[in-house]
C-alpha positions in Angstrom: 24.3 -8.3 -5.5 21.4 -10.1 -3.9 18.3 -11.2 -5.7 16.1 -8.9 -3.6 15.5 -5.3 -4.6 15.4 -4.4 -0.9 16.7 -6.7 1.8 15.8 -5.9 5.5 17.1 -8.0 8.3 16.3 -7.6 12.0 15.7 -3.8 11.6 15.2 -1.9 14.8 14.7 1.7 15.7 14.3 3.1 19.2 13.9 6.9 19.4 15.0 9.0 22.3 12.6 8.6 25.2 12.3 4.8 24.5 9.7 4.8 21.7 10.4 1.6 19.8 9.3 2.3 16.2 10.7 -0.9 14.6 11.2 -4.2 16.5 13.2 -6.8 14.6 11.6 -6.4 11.2 12.9 -8.8 8.5 11.6 -9.1 4.9 12.8 -9.0 1.3 11.2 -7.0 -1.6 11.6 -9.2 -4.7 12.9 -7.5 -7.8 10.4 -6.5 -10.5 7.3 -6.5 -8.2 4.8 -4.0 -6.9 5.1 -4.6 -3.2 2.6 -3.3 -0.7 3.8 -2.1 2.8 0.7 -1.6 4.9 -0.1 -0.8 8.5 -2.1 1.5 10.8 -0.9 5.0 11.6 2.1 4.9 13.8 3.0 1.3 12.8 6.5 2.1 11.8 6.2 2.3 8.0 7.5 5.9 7.6 10.4 5.2 10.0 11.4 2.2 7.8 11.2 4.3 4.6 13.2 7.1 6.2 15.9 4.6 7.2 16.1 3.4 3.5 16.3 7.1 2.5 19.2 7.8 4.8 17.1 10.3 6.8 16.9 8.2 10.0 19.6 6.2 11.7 18.6 2.7 12.6 19.3 1.3 16.1 20.2 -2.2 14.9 19.9 -4.6 12.0 20.7 -4.3 8.3 19.2 -2.9 5.1 20.4 -3.2 1.5 19.0 -1.6 -1.6 19.7 -3.3 -4.9 22.5 -5.3 -3.2 24.1 -2.2 -1.6 24.2 -2.2 2.2 23.0 1.2 3.4 26.0 1.4 5.9 28.8 0.0 3.7 27.8 1.6 0.4 25.5 4.5 1.3 26.0 6.5 -2.0 25.2 3.5 -4.2 22.2 2.6 -2.0 20.8 6.1 -2.3 21.4 6.2 -6.0 19.4 2.9 -6.3 16.2 4.3 -4.8 13.7 7.1 -5.5 11.3 8.0 -2.7 8.1 9.9 -3.0 7.4 11.2 0.5 4.0 11.6 2.1 4.7 15.3 2.6 4.9 17.5 -0.6 8.5 18.9 -0.5 9.9 21.3 -3.1 10.6 25.0 -3.5 7.3 26.7 -4.6 9.3 29.4 -6.4 10.8 27.0 -9.0 9.0 25.7 -12.0 8.5 21.9 -12.4 11.2 22.0 -15.1 13.7 23.8 -12.8 12.7 21.5 -9.9 13.7 18.4 -11.9 16.8 19.9 -13.3 18.1 20.8 -9.8 17.2 17.4 -8.5 19.1 15.7 -11.4 22.1 18.0 -10.7 22.1 16.9 -7.1 22.3 13.3 -8.2 25.1 14.1 -10.6 23.1 13.3 -13.7 24.9 14.9 -16.7 22.9 17.5 -18.7 23.0 15.3 -21.8 21.4 12.4 -19.9 18.7 14.3 -18.1 15.1 13.4 -19.0 13.3 16.4 -17.6 10.7 16.9 -20.3 10.2 13.2 -20.8 9.4 12.8 -17.1 7.0 15.8 -17.1 5.3 14.4 -20.2 4.9 11.0 -18.4 3.2 12.6 -15.4 1.0 14.9 -17.6 2.7 18.1 -16.5 4.4 19.1 -19.8 2.0 22.1 -20.2 3.0 23.3 -16.7 6.8 22.9 -17.2 7.5 26.6 -16.7 4.8 27.6 -14.3 5.5 28.3 -10.7 5.2 25.1 -8.7 3.2 26.9 -6.1 0.4 27.4 -8.7 -0.1 23.6 -9.2 -3.1 21.8 -7.8 -2.6 19.2 -5.1 -2.7 16.3 -7.6 -0.2 18.0 -9.9 2.2 18.5 -7.0 1.9 14.8 -6.1 2.7 13.8 -9.7 5.7 16.3 -9.7 7.0 14.5 -6.6 6.9 11.2 -8.5 8.8 12.7 -11.5 11.3 14.2 -9.0 12.0 10.8 -7.5 12.7 9.3 -11.0 15.3 11.9 -12.2 18.2 9.5 -11.6 16.4 6.5 -13.1 16.6 4.4 -9.9 15.7 0.7 -10.1 13.5 1.0 -6.9 10.7 3.5 -6.4 9.0 3.9 -3.0 5.6 5.7 -2.9 4.5 6.7 0.5 0.8 7.5 0.4 1.0 8.9 -3.1 -2.7 9.2 -3.8 -3.7 11.0 -0.6 -5.9 14.0 -1.6 -5.8 13.1 -5.3 -9.0 12.8 -7.3 -10.1 9.6 -9.1 -8.9 10.6 -12.6 -5.5 11.8 -11.4 -5.2 8.7 -9.3 -5.8 6.5 -12.3 -3.2 8.4 -14.3 -0.7 8.0 -11.6 -1.3 4.2 -11.4 -1.1 3.9 -15.2 2.4 5.6 -15.0 3.5 3.4 -12.0 2.4 0.2 -13.9 4.4 1.4 -17.0 7.5 1.9 -14.8 7.0 -1.5 -13.3 6.6 -3.1 -16.7 9.9 -1.4 -17.7 11.6 -3.2 -14.8 11.3 -0.7 -11.8 10.5 -2.3 -8.5 7.8 -0.4 -6.7 7.1 -0.3 -3.0 3.7 1.2 -2.1 2.3 2.4 1.2 -1.4 3.4 1.2 -4.5 3.5 3.3 -6.6 2.8 0.3 -6.6 -1.0 0.7 -8.6 -1.7 -2.5 -5.7 0.0 -4.3 -3.1 -2.3 -2.7 -5.2 -5.3 -3.4 -5.5 -4.4 -7.1 -1.9 -3.3 -7.7 0.4 -5.3 -5.4 1.9 -8.6 -6.2 2.9 -9.1 -2.6 1.9 -7.4 0.7 3.7 -7.0 4.0 1.8 -5.7 7.1 3.5 -3.9 10.0 1.8 -3.3 13.3 3.4 -1.7 16.4 6.8 -2.0 14.8 6.6 -5.7 14.1 6.0 -7.6 10.8 2.7 -9.5 11.2 2.3 -10.7 7.5 4.3 -11.0 4.3 2.6 -13.0 1.6 1.5 -12.9 -2.1 -1.7 -10.7 -2.2 -4.1 -13.5 -3.3 -2.9 -15.8 -0.5 -3.2 -13.1 2.0 -6.8 -12.2 0.9 -7.6 -15.9 1.0 -6.8 -15.9 4.8 -10.0 -14.0 5.6 -12.3 -16.4 7.5 -15.4 -14.4 7.7 -17.9 -14.4 4.7 -21.2 -12.6 4.3 -24.3 -14.0 2.6 -27.4 -11.9 1.9 -30.6 -14.0 1.9 -33.9 -12.6 0.6 -36.8 -14.6 2.1 -40.4 -15.1 1.1 -42.1 -13.0 3.8 -41.5 -10.1 6.1 -39.1 -10.8 9.0 -40.6 -9.9 12.3 -38.2 -11.9 14.5 -34.6 -12.3 13.4 -33.7 -16.0 13.6 -30.7 -17.1 15.7 -28.4 -20.0 15.1 -25.0 -21.1 16.4 -23.6 -21.0 12.9 -24.2 -17.3 12.5 -21.4 -15.0 13.7 -23.8 -12.0 13.1 -27.1 -11.5 11.5 -28.8 -8.2 10.6 -32.1 -7.3 8.8 -31.7 -5.2 5.7 -35.1 -4.0 4.6 -38.2 -6.1 5.4 -37.1 -9.4 3.8 -33.3 -9.5 3.5 -31.1 -11.1 6.1 -27.4 -10.4 6.0 -25.5 -13.2 7.8 -21.8 -13.3 8.7 -20.3 -16.7 9.2 -16.8 -18.2 9.5 -15.9 -20.4 6.5 -13.6 -22.5 8.6 -16.5 -23.6 10.8 -19.5 -23.8 8.6 -20.3 -23.5 4.9 -23.0 -21.5 3.0 -25.2 -24.6 2.6 -25.4 -24.9 6.4 -26.3 -21.2 6.7 -29.1 -21.5 4.2 -30.4 -24.7 5.9 -30.5 -22.8 9.2 -32.6 -20.1 7.5 -35.0 -22.7 6.1 -35.1 -24.4 9.4 -36.5 -21.2 10.9 -39.5 -21.5 8.6 -38.5 -19.2 5.8 -38.5 -19.9 2.1 -35.4 -18.6 0.2 -36.1 -16.3 -2.8 -32.6 -15.0 -3.6 -29.0 -15.4 -2.3 -25.9 -13.2 -2.9 -22.5 -13.5 -1.3 -19.7 -11.0 -0.5 -16.2 -12.3 -0.9 -13.6 -11.3 1.7 -11.2 -8.6 0.7 -7.9 -7.2 1.9 -9.6 -4.9 4.4 -11.1 -7.9 6.2 -7.7 -9.5 6.5 -6.0 -6.3 7.5 -8.5 -5.6 10.3 -8.4 -9.3 11.5 -4.6 -9.4 11.6 -4.0 -6.0 13.3 -6.8 -6.6 15.9 -5.3 -10.0 16.7 -1.8 -8.4 17.0 -3.2 -5.8 19.4 -5.1 -8.3 21.5 
């Protein structure tokens, strides 16, 4: 058994027609973490997840889940992972209770060891246990998909865009449950387009673009890579002509007296920016700064990779 929850080495996938969805992707998902897998649409994230799920055959490379190679030990590998797909997939004519019971049976979970009501309670669907699944709201269906992925108690859970179309309250409930699973030892892999979600939840983040891995770092270190910062400066009189200076990457006027300046922290510091404003004949009344976030880093890295 390896130390990684998921170990991916030189993973490649070329579809018929020559479309190369994955191009030599290599990374490990450490055990016990919430791991973010990010990338633009069409970057290769879903292909990678489908290879782990056994739904897509890889062209080259290796993948192991909880120490089990997906080729050499496919049954053990599949038993070690639960996947919540982007698409909502279950029979609308079964109730949530029946859906989980059938899924547990498919994984060979004995009736005495099934946790159907416990899982429904955990995802706040206990009162809908015997309703037709087709009558559930979109958020309820998403939560049922999470419960369905957990029927065999896998040590690894993959969530592919789990909060798409889910309102804020249900999203918070889902993340509370995911955090509780992680606290109990479940390794979670998350793909999402809500970058603030990834920044808040994930211990580590990998970014894929055009089938290649372009980043794989602890979240705080990744966010720290953002070079652009923004400072909003309120001056002592109306601005009629926006000042220019080589230390400004961009400057815009917000209202009559507030200048919003973008600068690169590896070239200049905030003191030099403020000095440039004062050098233009303005007195400074107030200053506020905007720290870079994951969105800034994501856009910077993916644009650089596409250049």
